[in-house]
Each structure stands twice: as structure tokens, then as C-alpha cells.
ZAMARGU-4260 file (C-alpha; in steps of 0.2 Angstrom, whole numbers, plus 5000, padded with zeros to 4 digits):
<rodrens>
0) 5049/4953/4969 | 5063/4961/4958 | 5058/4978/4966 | 5062/4972/4984 | 5077/4983/4987
5) 5070/4999/4979 | 5071/5013/4991 | 5056/5023/4999 | 5054/5040/4991 | 5039/5051/4996
10) 5029/5053/4980 | 5040/5041/4971 | 5032/5030/4957 | 5047/5023/4947 | 5061/5011/4952
15) 5074/5023/4946 | 5068/5036/4959 | 5060/5026/4972 | 5042/5022/4978 | 5030/5027/4991
20) 5017/5014/4995 | 5004/5019/4983 | 5017/5022/4969 | 5024/5005/4971 | 5006/4997/4970
25) 5002/5007/4955 | 5018/5003/4946 | 5016/4984/4949 | 4998/4984/4943 | 5002/4995/4928
30) 5017/4983/4923 | 5009/4966/4927 | 4990/4969/4924 | 4990/4984/4912 | 4979/4993/4924
35) 4980/5010/4931 | 4975/5012/4949 | 4973/5028/4957 | 4988/5037/4964 | 4986/5038/4983
40) 4981/5024/4995 | 4965/5032/5000 | 4959/5032/4982 | 4965/5015/4979 | 4955/5009/4994
45) 4939/5016/4986 | 4943/5007/4969 | 4939/4988/4971 | 4928/4976/4980 | 4930/4974/4999
50) 4934/4956/5004 | 4935/4947/5020 | 4953/4945/5026 | 4950/4926/5027 | 4946/4926/5008
55) 4962/4936/5003 | 4971/4930/4988 | 4988/4934/4980 | 4987/4951/4972 | 4973/4958/4984
60) 4977/4975/4992 | 4979/4977/5010 | 4976/4994/5018 | 4982/5002/5035 | 4978/5017/5046
65) 4996/5023/5049 | 4992/5041/5052 | 4976/5043/5062 | 4960/5035/5056 | 4962/5038/5037
70) 4969/5026/5025 | 4987/5030/5024 | 4996/5014/5018 | 4994/5000/5006 | 5003/4984/5001
75) 5000/4969/4990 | 4995/4953/4998 | 5007/4938/4994 | 4998/4924/5003 | 5002/4915/5019
80) 4999/4931/5029 | 5013/4941/5020 | 5012/4957/5010 | 5025/4967/5000 | 5025/4986/5002
85) 5036/5002/5002 | 5036/5006/5020 | 5043/5022/5025 | 5058/5035/5024 | 5075/5026/5025
90) 5068/5009/5021 | 5066/4999/5005 | 5052/4989/4997 | 5050/4974/5008 | 5039/4959/5014
95) 5030/4960/5031 | 5018/4950/5040 | 5000/4955/5043 | 5001/4947/5061 | 5016/4958/5066
100) 5010/4969/5080 | 5013/4985/5071 | 5003/4980/5056 | 4989/4970/5065 | 4985/4986/5075
105) 4983/4997/5060 | 4975/4985/5048 | 4960/4993/5039 | 4954/4980/5027 | 4957/4972/5010
110) 4951/4975/4993 | 4952/4966/4977 | 4956/4978/4963 | 4943/4977/4949 | 4956/4971/4937
115) 4957/4955/4947 | 4939/4952/4949
</rodrens>
């Protein structure tokens, strides 16, 4: 939560320079679980165990099809239908709801990183 106001930066992976979505997720897991996740959202999607959305727990990763049909966005599930992510240019790390129309239409699934299994 201390990273909530860090700005979006394409390719960013540190609080001092900003984060893109996968850089944010990778940074959080490296500093909280000591685990290195892959660098981009599509690779992060391939790492971990698929879970039913009704079984999601805090720390699970949520994935989205923002650009076409490929996995192109990732966030960290917080519980109660909320996730934290670094959304896009001009924005900052923030909390969104999975049931917001924009995210609900683009939801691609949830994965539990191996470090949490």
C-alpha cells in the first residue's frame, strides 16, 4: 500500500522511476516474498496455478486483456473484489474493483504464484 502513489512508467520496475503493471507486481513479490516473477504480464500469467475467481485470496494475481486477446495487464488481488495495480500512462498505482465495467469486460483469469502455493 505504501506504493499507491508511484506513477506509471512504461518499462518501470522501481518506485524511484515508476512502474508498469508487471514491474509493480514483480517488485512487490521480490520485496515481500523474496520471489522473482517473470518480467511481463503474459509471462507472469504462465507462471503459477490457475484458480477459480471464487477461490481468489489476497496476493493472487489477476490478469486482463487490455490490448486485444493477449494478456496485457496484471494486478494483485486484495480481497473483497479489489486489486492494486499500475494502470496506465498519466496514472499512479491505485486500487480498482474487478466489477467495474472496464475491468470486468477485460478479465482474463486469476493465478496463484507458486511462491504462495
